[in-house]
PDB file of N, H, CA, C and O in Angstrom:
ATOM      1  N   MET A   1      91.315  95.250 115.240  1.00  0.00           N
ATOM      2  CA  MET A   1      89.893  95.038 115.226  1.00  0.00           C
ATOM      3  C   MET A   1      89.511  94.379 113.908  1.00  0.00           C
ATOM      4  O   MET A   1      90.138  94.614 112.874  1.00  0.00           O
ATOM      5  N   LEU A   2      88.497  93.572 113.961  1.00  0.00           N
ATOM      6  H   LEU A   2      87.988  93.381 114.800  1.00  0.00           H
ATOM      7  CA  LEU A   2      87.937  92.954 112.773  1.00  0.00           C
ATOM      8  C   LEU A   2      86.673  93.711 112.364  1.00  0.00           C
ATOM      9  O   LEU A   2      86.132  94.474 113.164  1.00  0.00           O
ATOM     10  N   PRO A   3      86.195  93.517 111.139  1.00  0.00           N
ATOM     11  CA  PRO A   3      85.002  94.232 110.688  1.00  0.00           C
ATOM     12  C   PRO A   3      83.785  93.929 111.563  1.00  0.00           C
ATOM     13  O   PRO A   3      83.637  92.825 112.087  1.00  0.00           O
ATOM     14  N   THR A   4      82.928  94.924 111.705  1.00  0.00           N
ATOM     15  H   THR A   4      83.048  95.820 111.279  1.00  0.00           H
ATOM     16  CA  THR A   4      81.663  94.769 112.424  1.00  0.00           C
ATOM     17  C   THR A   4      80.547  95.311 111.530  1.00  0.00           C
ATOM     18  O   THR A   4      80.815  95.888 110.476  1.00  0.00           O
ATOM     19  N   GLU A   5      79.324  95.127 111.946  1.00  0.00           N
ATOM     20  H   GLU A   5      79.106  94.658 112.802  1.00  0.00           H
ATOM     21  CA  GLU A   5      78.198  95.654 111.175  1.00  0.00           C
ATOM     22  C   GLU A   5      78.270  97.170 111.057  1.00  0.00           C
ATOM     23  O   GLU A   5      77.956  97.722 110.003  1.00  0.00           O
ATOM     24  N   SER A   6      78.676  97.844 112.115  1.00  0.00           N
ATOM     25  H   SER A   6      78.931  97.396 112.971  1.00  0.00           H
ATOM     26  CA  SER A   6      78.753  99.305 112.079  1.00  0.00           C
ATOM     27  C   SER A   6      80.051  99.812 111.448  1.00  0.00           C
ATOM     28  O   SER A   6      80.135 100.985 111.083  1.00  0.00           O
ATOM     29  N   ASN A   7      81.061  98.953 111.315  1.00  0.00           N
ATOM     30  H   ASN A   7      80.992  98.000 111.612  1.00  0.00           H
ATOM     31  CA  ASN A   7      82.335  99.311 110.694  1.00  0.00           C
ATOM     32  C   ASN A   7      82.789  98.152 109.815  1.00  0.00           C
ATOM     33  O   ASN A   7      83.677  97.395 110.208  1.00  0.00           O
ATOM     34  N   PRO A   8      82.191  97.997 108.622  1.00  0.00           N
ATOM     35  CA  PRO A   8      82.477  96.831 107.790  1.00  0.00           C
ATOM     36  C   PRO A   8      83.835  96.856 107.096  1.00  0.00           C
ATOM     37  O   PRO A   8      84.251  95.853 106.517  1.00  0.00           O
ATOM     38  N   MET A   9      84.527  97.990 107.148  1.00  0.00           N
ATOM     39  H   MET A   9      84.189  98.805 107.619  1.00  0.00           H
ATOM     40  CA  MET A   9      85.788  98.165 106.431  1.00  0.00           C
ATOM     41  C   MET A   9      85.554  97.772 104.969  1.00  0.00           C
ATOM     42  O   MET A   9      84.622  98.286 104.350  1.00  0.00           O
ATOM     43  N   ILE A  10      86.377  96.869 104.393  1.00  0.00           N
ATOM     44  H   ILE A  10      87.134  96.452 104.896  1.00  0.00           H
ATOM     45  CA  ILE A  10      86.153  96.429 103.021  1.00  0.00           C
ATOM     46  C   ILE A  10      85.359  95.134 102.999  1.00  0.00           C
ATOM     47  O   ILE A  10      84.529  94.922 102.114  1.00  0.00           O
ATOM     48  N   GLY A  11      85.611  94.276 103.965  1.00  0.00           N
ATOM     49  H   GLY A  11      86.285  94.448 104.684  1.00  0.00           H
ATOM     50  CA  GLY A  11      84.925  92.990 103.997  1.00  0.00           C
ATOM     51  C   GLY A  11      85.457  92.123 105.118  1.00  0.00           C
ATOM     52  O   GLY A  11      86.175  92.606 105.993  1.00  0.00           O
ATOM     53  N   PRO A  12      85.108  90.835 105.100  1.00  0.00           N
ATOM     54  CA  PRO A  12      85.432  89.952 106.223  1.00  0.00           C
ATOM     55  C   PRO A  12      86.925  89.712 106.448  1.00  0.00           C
ATOM     56  O   PRO A  12      87.309  89.287 107.538  1.00  0.00           O
ATOM     57  N   ASN A  13      87.770  89.967 105.463  1.00  0.00           N
ATOM     58  H   ASN A  13      87.457  90.311 104.578  1.00  0.00           H
ATOM     59  CA  ASN A  13      89.207  89.770 105.637  1.00  0.00           C
ATOM     60  C   ASN A  13      89.944  91.042 106.035  1.00  0.00           C
ATOM     61  O   ASN A  13      91.170  91.039 106.148  1.00  0.00           O
ATOM     62  N   SER A  14      89.211  92.122 106.246  1.00  0.00           N
ATOM     63  H   SER A  14      88.215  92.124 106.154  1.00  0.00           H
ATOM     64  CA  SER A  14      89.821  93.397 106.643  1.00  0.00           C
ATOM     65  C   SER A  14      90.202  93.376 108.123  1.00  0.00           C
ATOM     66  O   SER A  14      89.686  92.580 108.907  1.00  0.00           O
ATOM     67  N   PHE A  15      91.109  94.263 108.475  1.00  0.00           N
ATOM     68  H   PHE A  15      91.528  94.910 107.837  1.00  0.00           H
ATOM     69  CA  PHE A  15      91.461  94.486 109.881  1.00  0.00           C
ATOM     70  C   PHE A  15      91.922  95.925 110.014  1.00  0.00           C
ATOM     71  O   PHE A  15      92.479  96.489 109.072  1.00  0.00           O
ATOM     72  N   GLY A  16      91.698  96.518 111.163  1.00  0.00           N
ATOM     73  H   GLY A  16      91.246  96.060 111.928  1.00  0.00           H
ATOM     74  CA  GLY A  16      92.111  97.899 111.377  1.00  0.00           C
ATOM     75  C   GLY A  16      91.635  98.397 112.718  1.00  0.00           C
ATOM     76  O   GLY A  16      91.362  97.614 113.628  1.00  0.00           O
ATOM     77  N   HIS A  17      91.535  99.722 112.837  1.00  0.00           N
ATOM     78  H   HIS A  17      91.756 100.359 112.098  1.00  0.00           H
ATOM     79  CA  HIS A  17      91.132 100.274 114.124  1.00  0.00           C
ATOM     80  C   HIS A  17      90.578 101.676 113.942  1.00  0.00           C
ATOM     81  O   HIS A  17      91.035 102.439 113.090  1.00  0.00           O
ATOM     82  N   THR A  18      89.590 101.999 114.755  1.00  0.00           N
ATOM     83  H   THR A  18      89.219 101.379 115.447  1.00  0.00           H
ATOM     84  CA  THR A  18      89.069 103.359 114.811  1.00  0.00           C
ATOM     85  C   THR A  18      89.907 104.163 115.795  1.00  0.00           C
ATOM     86  O   THR A  18      90.642 103.599 116.606  1.00  0.00           O
ATOM     87  N   GLY A  19      89.793 105.476 115.717  1.00  0.00           N
ATOM     88  H   GLY A  19      89.196 105.934 115.059  1.00  0.00           H
ATOM     89  CA  GLY A  19      90.556 106.329 116.620  1.00  0.00           C
ATOM     90  C   GLY A  19      89.724 107.480 117.131  1.00  0.00           C
ATOM     91  O   GLY A  19      88.544 107.603 116.801  1.00  0.00           O
ATOM     92  N   ARG A  20      90.334 108.311 117.928  1.00  0.00           N
ATOM     93  H   ARG A  20      91.292 108.211 118.196  1.00  0.00           H
ATOM     94  CA  ARG A  20      89.639 109.432 118.551  1.00  0.00           C
ATOM     95  C   ARG A  20      89.076 110.378 117.500  1.00  0.00           C
ATOM     96  O   ARG A  20      89.744 110.712 116.521  1.00  0.00           O
ATOM     97  N   GLY A  21      87.873 110.789 117.714  1.00  0.00           N
ATOM     98  H   GLY A  21      87.330 110.518 118.509  1.00  0.00           H
ATOM     99  CA  GLY A  21      87.272 111.801 116.874  1.00  0.00           C
ATOM    100  C   GLY A  21      86.802 111.322 115.516  1.00  0.00           C
ATOM    101  O   GLY A  21      86.426 112.138 114.675  1.00  0.00           O
ATOM    102  N   GLY A  22      86.814 110.016 115.279  1.00  0.00           N
ATOM    103  H   GLY A  22      87.119 109.352 115.962  1.00  0.00           H
ATOM    104  CA  GLY A  22      86.328 109.505 114.008  1.00  0.00           C
ATOM    105  C   GLY A  22      87.402 109.060 113.043  1.00  0.00           C
ATOM    106  O   GLY A  22      87.089 108.683 111.914  1.00  0.00           O
ATOM    107  N   SER A  23      88.663 109.091 113.453  1.00  0.00           N
ATOM    108  H   SER A  23      88.917 109.397 114.370  1.00  0.00           H
ATOM    109  CA  SER A  23      89.699 108.602 112.553  1.00  0.00           C
ATOM    110  C   SER A  23      89.550 107.101 112.367  1.00  0.00           C
ATOM    111  O   SER A  23      88.964 106.417 113.205  1.00  0.00           O
ATOM    112  N   LEU A  24      90.085 106.595 111.263  1.00  0.00           N
ATOM    113  H   LEU A  24      90.561 107.152 110.582  1.00  0.00           H
ATOM    114  CA  LEU A  24      89.917 105.186 110.923  1.00  0.00           C
ATOM    115  C   LEU A  24      91.067 104.752 110.034  1.00  0.00           C
ATOM    116  O   LEU A  24      91.487 105.490 109.143  1.00  0.00           O
ATOM    117  N   ALA A  25      91.572 103.560 110.276  1.00  0.00           N
ATOM    118  H   ALA A  25      91.231 102.960 110.999  1.00  0.00           H
ATOM    119  CA  ALA A  25      92.581 102.963 109.400  1.00  0.00           C
ATOM    120  C   ALA A  25      92.295 101.473 109.306  1.00  0.00           C
ATOM    121  O   ALA A  25      91.952 100.830 110.298  1.00  0.00           O
ATOM    122  N   PHE A  26      92.440 100.930 108.098  1.00  0.00           N
ATOM    123  H   PHE A  26      92.718 101.452 107.292  1.00  0.00           H
ATOM    124  CA  PHE A  26      92.268  99.491 107.921  1.00  0.00           C
ATOM    125  C   PHE A  26      92.967  99.037 106.650  1.00  0.00           C
ATOM    126  O   PHE A  26      93.333  99.847 105.799  1.00  0.00           O
ATOM    127  N   ALA A  27      93.142  97.745 106.542  1.00  0.00           N
ATOM    128  H   ALA A  27      92.845  97.087 107.234  1.00  0.00           H
ATOM    129  CA  ALA A  27      93.729  97.127 105.350  1.00  0.00           C
ATOM    130  C   ALA A  27      92.927  95.882 105.014  1.00  0.00           C
ATOM    131  O   ALA A  27      92.286  95.279 105.875  1.00  0.00           O
ATOM    132  N   ASP A  28      92.976  95.512 103.747  1.00  0.00           N
ATOM    133  H   ASP A  28      93.497  96.002 103.047  1.00  0.00           H
ATOM    134  CA  ASP A  28      92.329  94.289 103.282  1.00  0.00           C
ATOM    135  C   ASP A  28      93.298  93.597 102.331  1.00  0.00           C
ATOM    136  O   ASP A  28      93.394  93.973 101.162  1.00  0.00           O
ATOM    137  N   PRO A  29      94.026  92.577 102.826  1.00  0.00           N
ATOM    138  CA  PRO A  29      95.017  91.892 101.994  1.00  0.00           C
ATOM    139  C   PRO A  29      94.416  91.252 100.745  1.00  0.00           C
ATOM    140  O   PRO A  29      95.067  91.207  99.701  1.00  0.00           O
ATOM    141  N   GLU A  30      93.196  90.762 100.838  1.00  0.00           N
ATOM    142  H   GLU A  30      92.667  90.798 101.686  1.00  0.00           H
ATOM    143  CA  GLU A  30      92.550  90.108  99.697  1.00  0.00           C
ATOM    144  C   GLU A  30      92.423  91.068  98.515  1.00  0.00           C
ATOM    145  O   GLU A  30      92.621  90.675  97.365  1.00  0.00           O
ATOM    146  N   HIS A  31      92.091  92.323  98.803  1.00  0.00           N
ATOM    147  H   HIS A  31      91.930  92.642  99.737  1.00  0.00           H
ATOM    148  CA  HIS A  31      91.921  93.325  97.749  1.00  0.00           C
ATOM    149  C   HIS A  31      93.175  94.168  97.519  1.00  0.00           C
ATOM    150  O   HIS A  31      93.213  94.974  96.590  1.00  0.00           O
ATOM    151  N   GLY A  32      94.206  93.992  98.358  1.00  0.00           N
ATOM    152  H   GLY A  32      94.176  93.337  99.113  1.00  0.00           H
ATOM    153  CA  GLY A  32      95.423  94.783  98.225  1.00  0.00           C
ATOM    154  C   GLY A  32      95.198  96.261  98.502  1.00  0.00           C
ATOM    155  O   GLY A  32      95.789  97.123  97.852  1.00  0.00           O
ATOM    156  N   VAL A  33      94.331  96.546  99.482  1.00  0.00           N
ATOM    157  H   VAL A  33      93.851  95.845 100.010  1.00  0.00           H
ATOM    158  CA  VAL A  33      93.948  97.927  99.778  1.00  0.00           C
ATOM    159  C   VAL A  33      94.277  98.272 101.224  1.00  0.00           C
ATOM    160  O   VAL A  33      94.047  97.478 102.137  1.00  0.00           O
ATOM    161  N   ALA A  34      94.815  99.463 101.412  1.00  0.00           N
ATOM    162  H   ALA A  34      95.002 100.108 100.671  1.00  0.00           H
ATOM    163  CA  ALA A  34      94.985 100.035 102.748  1.00  0.00           C
ATOM    164  C   ALA A  34      94.317 101.406 102.734  1.00  0.00           C
ATOM    165  O   ALA A  34      94.360 102.108 101.724  1.00  0.00           O
ATOM    166  N   PHE A  35      93.705 101.787 103.843  1.00  0.00           N
ATOM    167  H   PHE A  35      93.671 101.216 104.664  1.00  0.00           H
ATOM    168  CA  PHE A  35      92.965 103.038 103.942  1.00  0.00           C
ATOM    169  C   PHE A  35      93.249 103.660 105.298  1.00  0.00           C
ATOM    170  O   PHE A  35      93.292 102.965 106.313  1.00  0.00           O
ATOM    171  N   ALA A  36      93.441 104.961 105.310  1.00  0.00           N
ATOM    172  H   ALA A  36      93.406 105.525 104.486  1.00  0.00           H
ATOM    173  CA  ALA A  36      93.596 105.668 106.584  1.00  0.00           C
ATOM    174  C   ALA A  36      92.987 107.053 106.451  1.00  0.00           C
ATOM    175  O   ALA A  36      93.119 107.711 105.419  1.00  0.00           O
ATOM    176  N   TYR A  37      92.331 107.476 107.495  1.00  0.00           N
ATOM    177  H   TYR A  37      92.223 106.941 108.333  1.00  0.00           H
ATOM    178  CA  TYR A  37      91.757 108.819 107.547  1.00  0.00           C
ATOM    179  C   TYR A  37      92.004 109.375 108.944  1.00  0.00           C
ATOM    180  O   TYR A  37      91.607 108.779 109.945  1.00  0.00           O
ATOM    181  N   ALA A  38      92.656 110.510 108.991  1.00  0.00           N
ATOM    182  H   ALA A  38      92.979 110.994 108.177  1.00  0.00           H
ATOM    183  CA  ALA A  38      92.865 111.233 110.247  1.00  0.00           C
ATOM    184  C   ALA A  38      92.633 112.709 109.964  1.00  0.00           C
ATOM    185  O   ALA A  38      93.195 113.270 109.023  1.00  0.00           O
ATOM    186  N   MET A  39      91.816 113.317 110.772  1.00  0.00           N
ATOM    187  H   MET A  39      91.360 112.861 111.536  1.00  0.00           H
ATOM    188  CA  MET A  39      91.495 114.723 110.546  1.00  0.00           C
ATOM    189  C   MET A  39      92.449 115.616 111.339  1.00  0.00           C
ATOM    190  O   MET A  39      93.066 115.184 112.312  1.00  0.00           O
ATOM    191  N   ASN A  40      92.550 116.840 110.911  1.00  0.00           N
ATOM    192  H   ASN A  40      92.049 117.192 110.121  1.00  0.00           H
ATOM    193  CA  ASN A  40      93.403 117.775 111.643  1.00  0.00           C
ATOM    194  C   ASN A  40      92.612 118.585 112.663  1.00  0.00           C
ATOM    195  O   ASN A  40      93.179 119.389 113.403  1.00  0.00           O
ATOM    196  N   ARG A  41      91.294 118.367 112.696  1.00  0.00           N
ATOM    197  H   ARG A  41      90.834 117.714 112.095  1.00  0.00           H
ATOM    198  CA  ARG A  41      90.467 119.037 113.690  1.00  0.00           C
ATOM    199  C   ARG A  41      89.322 118.102 114.069  1.00  0.00           C
ATOM    200  O   ARG A  41      88.553 117.663 113.214  1.00  0.00           O
ATOM    201  N   VAL A  42      89.224 117.808 115.354  1.00  0.00           N
ATOM    202  H   VAL A  42      89.849 118.165 116.048  1.00  0.00           H
ATOM    203  CA  VAL A  42      88.152 116.955 115.848  1.00  0.00           C
ATOM    204  C   VAL A  42      86.917 117.812 116.042  1.00  0.00           C
ATOM    205  O   VAL A  42      86.961 118.844 116.711  1.00  0.00           O
ATOM    206  N   ILE A  43      85.819 117.377 115.453  1.00  0.00           N
ATOM    207  H   ILE A  43      85.783 116.539 114.910  1.00  0.00           H
ATOM    208  CA  ILE A  43      84.548 118.068 115.623  1.00  0.00           C
ATOM    209  C   ILE A  43      83.855 117.471 116.834  1.00  0.00           C
ATOM    210  O   ILE A  43      83.856 116.252 117.007  1.00  0.00           O
ATOM    211  N   GLY A  44      83.269 118.302 117.670  1.00  0.00           N
ATOM    212  H   GLY A  44      83.268 119.292 117.530  1.00  0.00           H
ATOM    213  CA  GLY A  44      82.633 117.873 118.909  1.00  0.00           C
ATOM    214  C   GLY A  44      81.692 116.690 118.770  1.00  0.00           C
ATOM    215  O   GLY A  44      81.401 116.273 117.650  1.00  0.00           O
ATOM    216  N   GLY A  45      81.211 116.143 119.868  1.00  0.00           N
ATOM    217  H   GLY A  45      81.448 116.482 120.778  1.00  0.00           H
ATOM    218  CA  GLY A  45      80.387 114.944 119.968  1.00  0.00           C
ATOM    219  C   GLY A  45      79.433 114.665 118.828  1.00  0.00           C
ATOM    220  O   GLY A  45      79.337 115.437 117.874  1.00  0.00           O
ATOM    221  N   GLY A  46      78.736 113.562 118.936  1.00  0.00           N
ATOM    222  H   GLY A  46      78.814 112.934 119.711  1.00  0.00           H
ATOM    223  CA  GLY A  46      77.809 113.162 117.890  1.00  0.00           C
ATOM    224  C   GLY A  46      78.463 112.234 116.885  1.00  0.00           C
ATOM    225  O   GLY A  46      79.660 111.956 116.954  1.00  0.00           O
ATOM    226  N   ASP A  47      77.670 111.770 115.972  1.00  0.00           N
ATOM    227  H   ASP A  47      76.697 111.995 115.916  1.00  0.00           H
ATOM    228  CA  ASP A  47      78.180 110.866 114.954  1.00  0.00           C
ATOM    229  C   ASP A  47      78.904 111.647 113.867  1.00  0.00           C
ATOM    230  O   ASP A  47      78.342 112.563 113.266  1.00  0.00           O
ATOM    231  N   ASP A  48      80.140 111.283 113.624  1.00  0.00           N
ATOM    232  H   ASP A  48      80.598 110.539 114.112  1.00  0.00           H
ATOM    233  CA  ASP A  48      80.946 111.901 112.582  1.00  0.00           C
ATOM    234  C   ASP A  48      80.995 110.937 111.405  1.00  0.00           C
ATOM    235  O   ASP A  48      81.531 109.837 111.533  1.00  0.00           O
ATOM    236  N   VAL A  49      80.458 111.325 110.289  1.00  0.00           N
ATOM    237  H   VAL A  49      80.023 112.219 110.186  1.00  0.00           H
ATOM    238  CA  VAL A  49      80.333 110.409 109.149  1.00  0.00           C
ATOM    239  C   VAL A  49      81.452 110.563 108.124  1.00  0.00           C
ATOM    240  O   VAL A  49      81.414 109.913 107.080  1.00  0.00           O
ATOM    241  N   ARG A  50      82.429 111.393 108.391  1.00  0.00           N
ATOM    242  H   ARG A  50      82.460 111.921 109.239  1.00  0.00           H
ATOM    243  CA  ARG A  50      83.476 111.625 107.385  1.00  0.00           C
ATOM    244  C   ARG A  50      84.215 110.352 107.027  1.00  0.00           C
ATOM    245  O   ARG A  50      84.277 110.007 105.847  1.00  0.00           O
ATOM    246  N   ALA A  51      84.776 109.643 107.984  1.00  0.00           N
ATOM    247  H   ALA A  51      84.726 109.923 108.943  1.00  0.00           H
ATOM    248  CA  ALA A  51      85.539 108.425 107.689  1.00  0.00           C
ATOM    249  C   ALA A  51      84.640 107.349 107.102  1.00  0.00           C
ATOM    250  O   ALA A  51      85.038 106.651 106.169  1.00  0.00           O
ATOM    251  N   ALA A  52      83.430 107.205 107.639  1.00  0.00           N
ATOM    252  H   ALA A  52      83.106 107.771 108.397  1.00  0.00           H
ATOM    253  CA  ALA A  52      82.513 106.190 107.129  1.00  0.00           C
ATOM    254  C   ALA A  52      82.153 106.459 105.672  1.00  0.00           C
ATOM    255  O   ALA A  52      82.056 105.524 104.877  1.00  0.00           O
ATOM    256  N   SER A  53      81.956 107.714 105.317  1.00  0.00           N
ATOM    257  H   SER A  53      82.035 108.473 105.963  1.00  0.00           H
ATOM    258  CA  SER A  53      81.630 108.074 103.935  1.00  0.00           C
ATOM    259  C   SER A  53      82.788 107.763 102.994  1.00  0.00           C
ATOM    260  O   SER A  53      82.572 107.262 101.891  1.00  0.00           O
ATOM    261  N   LEU A  54      84.004 108.053 103.417  1.00  0.00           N
ATOM    262  H   LEU A  54      84.180 108.460 104.313  1.00  0.00           H
ATOM    263  CA  LEU A  54      85.172 107.748 102.592  1.00  0.00           C
ATOM    264  C   LEU A  54      85.383 106.243 102.447  1.00  0.00           C
ATOM    265  O   LEU A  54      85.703 105.765 101.359  1.00  0.00           O
ATOM    266  N   ALA A  55      85.206 105.493 103.534  1.00  0.00           N
ATOM    267  H   ALA A  55      84.945 105.881 104.418  1.00  0.00           H
ATOM    268  CA  ALA A  55      85.346 104.038 103.473  1.00  0.00           C
ATOM    269  C   ALA A  55      84.294 103.430 102.549  1.00  0.00           C
ATOM    270  O   ALA A  55      84.578 102.480 101.820  1.00  0.00           O
ATOM    271  N   GLU A  56      83.098 103.971 102.580  1.00  0.00           N
ATOM    272  H   GLU A  56      82.867 104.743 103.173  1.00  0.00           H
ATOM    273  CA  GLU A  56      82.027 103.488 101.672  1.00  0.00           C
ATOM    274  C   GLU A  56      82.417 103.741 100.221  1.00  0.00           C
ATOM    275  O   GLU A  56      82.158 102.898  99.362  1.00  0.00           O
ATOM    276  N   ALA A  57      83.026 104.869  99.935  1.00  0.00           N
ATOM    277  H   ALA A  57      83.236 105.554 100.633  1.00  0.00           H
ATOM    278  CA  ALA A  57      83.477 105.164  98.573  1.00  0.00           C
ATOM    279  C   ALA A  57      84.547 104.158  98.127  1.00  0.00           C
ATOM    280  O   ALA A  57      84.555 103.733  96.972  1.00  0.00           O
ATOM    281  N   VAL A  58      85.438 103.783  99.030  1.00  0.00           N
ATOM    282  H   VAL A  58      85.432 104.128  99.968  1.00  0.00           H
ATOM    283  CA  VAL A  58      86.439 102.757  98.703  1.00  0.00           C
ATOM    284  C   VAL A  58      85.754 101.439  98.393  1.00  0.00           C
ATOM    285  O   VAL A  58      86.091 100.789  97.404  1.00  0.00           O
ATOM    286  N   ARG A  59      84.787 101.025  99.227  1.00  0.00           N
ATOM    287  H   ARG A  59      84.513 101.553 100.031  1.00  0.00           H
ATOM    288  CA  ARG A  59      84.046  99.777  98.974  1.00  0.00           C
ATOM    289  C   ARG A  59      83.373  99.801  97.611  1.00  0.00           C
ATOM    290  O   ARG A  59      83.451  98.831  96.858  1.00  0.00           O
ATOM    291  N   ARG A  60      82.714 100.906  97.295  1.00  0.00           N
ATOM    292  H   ARG A  60      82.650 101.695  97.907  1.00  0.00           H
ATOM    293  CA  ARG A  60      82.014 101.020  96.001  1.00  0.00           C
ATOM    294  C   ARG A  60      83.001 100.947  94.835  1.00  0.00           C
ATOM    295  O   ARG A  60      82.698 100.349  93.803  1.00  0.00           O
ATOM    296  N   SER A  61      84.172 101.551  94.995  1.00  0.00           N
ATOM    297  H   SER A  61      84.418 102.037  95.834  1.00  0.00           H
ATOM    298  CA  SER A  61      85.146 101.543  93.902  1.00  0.00           C
ATOM    299  C   SER A  61      85.697 100.137  93.631  1.00  0.00           C
ATOM    300  O   SER A  61      86.175  99.865  92.530  1.00  0.00           O
ATOM    301  N   LEU A  62      85.634  99.253  94.618  1.00  0.00           N
ATOM    302  H   LEU A  62      85.246  99.475  95.512  1.00  0.00           H
ATOM    303  CA  LEU A  62      86.137  97.893  94.436  1.00  0.00           C
ATOM    304  C   LEU A  62      85.068  96.946  93.926  1.00  0.00           C
ATOM    305  O   LEU A  62      85.376  95.828  93.514  1.00  0.00           O
ATOM    306  N   ALA A  63      83.811  97.379  93.949  1.00  0.00           N
ATOM    307  H   ALA A  63      83.560  98.287  94.283  1.00  0.00           H
ATOM    308  CA  ALA A  63      82.702  96.496  93.539  1.00  0.00           C
ATOM    309  C   ALA A  63      82.680  96.295  92.041  1.00  0.00           C
ATOM    310  O   ALA A  63      81.816  95.583  91.527  1.00  0.00           O
TER     311      ALA A  63
END
């Protein structure tokens, strides 16, 4: 998958994939960064912001 507005990853050169329950993995060759998040317990329906919050922290750290 490529970045989207709802899942920007690091930027336009990123690629990765979302998974069941909110897991997320992506890489950005331009920045030399790889990121993966997988939980050991899936929390029931609704929006799960755990992976999105961690990915945002990675983006901020590269700014």
